[in-house]
N, C-alpha and C positions, 0 to 999 in steps of 0.2 A: 504493499499500498505506499503512495507516497501523500503525507498525512500535513496535508495545510487548513487543519480547521483550524488550528490556534498554536504560538508559541508557548502554549502549557505544555507539548505533548512531547518535547524531548527527554531523552533520557540522559543521565546524569553521566560525565566521561568519566573514563579512566583515572584522571587524575583527583575527581571530585569523589569517586566510589573510594579509593587508597588512602584520601584523606580522613575520612568518615572512619574506616578500617582503624587509622592508625590516631585517631582523635584523641586529647587528653580531655577527659572529664570531669565531672563533678556537680552537685544538686545545684540548679540551674535556680530554683526557689531561696534557696537559701544565696543567690550571687555566687557562687563556689565552684561553675564551669568554667575555666580558663579558655575554654575555644571560644562561647557566647560571649562573654567579654569582649575576648580578644574583635569578635566578629560587630559586636557593638561598637567597640572604640575606632573601629577600621572606620565604618557608614557613619557615623557621627563627623568623621574629620573630611571624608566627602564630602558631605552636604553642610558643612561650615554650623551644625550644630551644637549646643554644649551637649544632649545625650543622646542615646538612640536605643532599644529594646526588639529585640525578636519575638516576632508572635508568628502564628502558626501558617496565618494567609493574609492576604490583601485585605479582605473581606472582614477579618476581624481586626485587625489595623484600623482601616478605616472606623470601624462600629468605635474602636477605644478611642480614637481621637475625639469623634464625635461626643461620647460618654463625657470624656474628660474637657472639653473644652463648655460644654452645656449644661442647662438646668431643667427639668422637664416643663414643659409648655413653654419650650424657646421652639424658633423658627431658626429654619437655616436654610440659606440661597444656596442653592444648585442650579445647573445649568439642566434642562428639560431633555436631557439625553446620556445625563453621567450616570457612570457604573455605581455611584453609590442611591440614586433614585431608581433605576431601573433592576438592577441584578441583582438585591443585596435583601430580599425578601422583605422589603418595608423594614429592615433592623431599627433604622433610626427610631421610628414611630414604636416597635416594640419594645426596643430596649429604653432606649432613652427618652421615649415620650415628648419628643421633637416634630414638627409637623414641615414639610420641604414645603419654598417657596421657590418654582420653578423659574428658570428664565432662556429663552429659545436662545441659545447660540449661533455664531456667522463660523463653522468650520468647528464649533463646540467652543469656540471662544464668545464668554459673555461682555455684552457692551458696558462699560466700568459705568455710564450714565446712568444704564437700566439698573445696574447695582444699586448704584446710589439711591435710585426711587426707592428700591424696593426694600431698603432697608426702613423697619419700622417705628413712626413715631411714635413719643411718649404717650400714651392711650389708654382706657381701662378696658378697652374693645379687643386693643391689640397683641399681640403676642411678640415678646423681647425678640428682637433680630440676635440669636447666639453664636452664630459660624456660620463663613461663607467659604464655598468650596469650589476647588478647583480642579479640571483632570486635567493631566500635562502626563504622554500624549492623548487626545481623546478618543478612546475606543473608535465607540459609533458615529464619528464624523472620518472615519477608515483611518483612525493612526493619527490623526493629525497635530503638528505641532503649534500650542499656544503660543504665538508672539513674547516674548521677554518685555518690550512694552506693553502689553494687554494686563498681564501681571503687575505690572508695578504698576501701573494705575490703577487697578483693581485695589491694591494692597493698601496704596494711598488714601480709597476711600474708606476701605477696613480702619486702618490706624486712626483715622480721625474722627472714626463714631466708635473707636472702642471694641471694635469687633473682632477676634482672631480670624485667620485665615486657615485652611485648611487643604495643601496637595494630593488628592489621589496620584500620586506618581507611580503606580504599578508599570507603568512602562519609562519612567524618569528617564532610563539612561538611552534608550531609544532618542526621545526629545533632544539632550545634551549631545550627542553622537551629529544628530541630525543639523544641532545649531553649531557646532564645532566649537562647544564649550564644555567646561567643568559642571557637573551637577548642583553644586554650589552657587553658581551663578543660576541658577532656577530657583532652588530651595533657599533663596534669600527674599525673596517677594513672600513669603510662608513663614507662620508661626507654627506650625508643625507640616511634617508631607510621611508619607508612606511610599514605599515601592516594595515591587515585587523580584523577589531573588531567583520564582520558580517559572519565570515568562521568560522573555529573552537573556538573560541569563543563564538561562540551564540548568539552576539548582534545582534537584529536586519537587523540595519544599519550603518554606519559610517566607517570609517578608521583615519589615524592618519599618519602625517608625521612628521618626527624631524631633528633637523641638529641645527647648529648655529643659535645666536639670529639674526644676521644680514641675512642669510637664509631665516630664517620665517618672518623675518618684508619685505620684497620683495615677500615669498611665499603667505601672504595677500593680495597680491595687486593681484596676477595672481589668484587667487581663487576666490576675484569679478569679475575681467573681464570676468571670465569662468560661473558667476552666480551662484558661490558657497558661497555666502555672506547668511545666512541664521539668523533667527530673533531668537525665543526662543526656542535655540537649545538644551539647558537642559534637554527639554523630549526625546532628543533621544539620549544625552549624557551619560544621568545616564544610562541606561542598558551600555553602553560601560564601566562605571565605575564599575559595578557591573560583567562584564565578564573579568575584568582586575584582579579582586581580587579572585572572587571564581571559575573560568573555564580553567586558565590556568595548574595547578596539574594535573589535568583528563585527558589533551588529552593525558596520556598514557595511558587508557583505551584504547582510539579510535585505538591508537596505536596496542594495542595485540588484540582488535577482527578485525583491520586490519590484521596482521600474523595469525590470525587463519581463515579468509575467505580467505588468499590466499593460506594456505594448504589445505584448505577443495576444492575451486576450480581447483586446480594445481591435486587433486585427482580423477577429471571426466573427464572422455574420451572424445576428442575435446579443451578442454578448458587449455589454456597454458602461464600460467602467467610470461610476458615476462621483469617485472621489478623485482627490488631488492628490498623488501617492507621496507622502511627505516621510514614511518611515517604512515598516515590514507589514503593510496591510491593505487588501485590494476589497475595495466593496465593486460587486457587478450586480445589474440587473438582468434579467432574464428575461422580460415583460416583452420583446418580439416571440418569443418560443410559446408553443402552447404548452408551459408547464409551469406549476409552481415553485418556487424555491424548493421546496422539498423532494416533490418528485425530479426535480435537476438534482439535488443531492445526491439521491437515493440512485440515479441511472450513473451518474461519475462511482460510486463506491462499488458498483457493480462491474466498472472498466479500472478499479485500482485508484481512483483518486478520492479523497476527502476534503470537503468542505464543509462550513458551517453554513445553518439558514441564520437569516439575517431580516427576514420580513415577507410578507408575502412572496415577494420576486427578488429578494434581494440573497445575493449569497456571497461568504466574506473567506477568500485567500490570506492564508498570514504567513509569512516565509517566516523561516527559523534555522537554527544551527543544525538541524537533523535533515535539512533539506537544500542537497545542493544545487548549481546550474543543470546539472543532466539531467533531475530528477524533475526540474521546475519544465524543461524542453520537452520531456515525454511528457510530461501532466499538458504542454499546449500541444501537442497531438493529439493526445486521447481526444482533451477538447473539440480539437477540430475536425476532426472524425465525428463525434456525436451532433 
């Protein structure tokens, strides 16, 4: 199978497996696991934050951030196609007791003027705005990179209104590579940030959240409440260290492969690439064919290619470490024949 469903499907490298086997471990709930501590310190330094914490998933990291920043009855501002709003099981409401205020973005980027207008005024009828969330890269916008100027403007609005900003940076390193800058240049416009080790970076499990020391101290209690306090977790943190040290620069290859794939797909009759391909995600509309996206995905699967459905007529192709140029060329041949 040529698996283009997601960059979460990558298998750990030989170096990651060796690191897991040899990892020095301890009880992380007591903060005694040296490998986790090294991972957290490394991540914090890369992000330009005071402290960081290992969590089991990006969703858990986002939810801990919302729980830490807000109180029940708050409202949080999110882009209407964001992962926090669409793909986390309404956890912000179920756990944190907050409601979303959605803003329609342009390629995932919210207009700072609209963000400012959405901040609730002091009124007994209104929920207080407790948090603003940005997603970079933006998944449903096709891996779009949110411009630094946009993030800067939103951060200034937030700061002027004493509202924290959280970055869902599940694919933050893809954004940094596309922009040609270190991740701290993006994270500087946030009070907290989450990124996934298990997406484009190829680690088998885990994410990082980072912020001030006070934020992380509070976040540790929320992680414990959510059942995320693990023990000898260095075994799964060690591959994350390998990912940060060896898998970042190569993301440019995934981006090149995505551009190649998008160009090839756009040359096939009935395949309409609908997004500007900034990073490793291609969104393709199959509306000219007498097939739904689910039927089209099933047809591709029968011929050895896996993709994700993203709407009634929309499918997503995602490039990653385990798919090379030869596999992409073969996938294009299969799609063309079909």
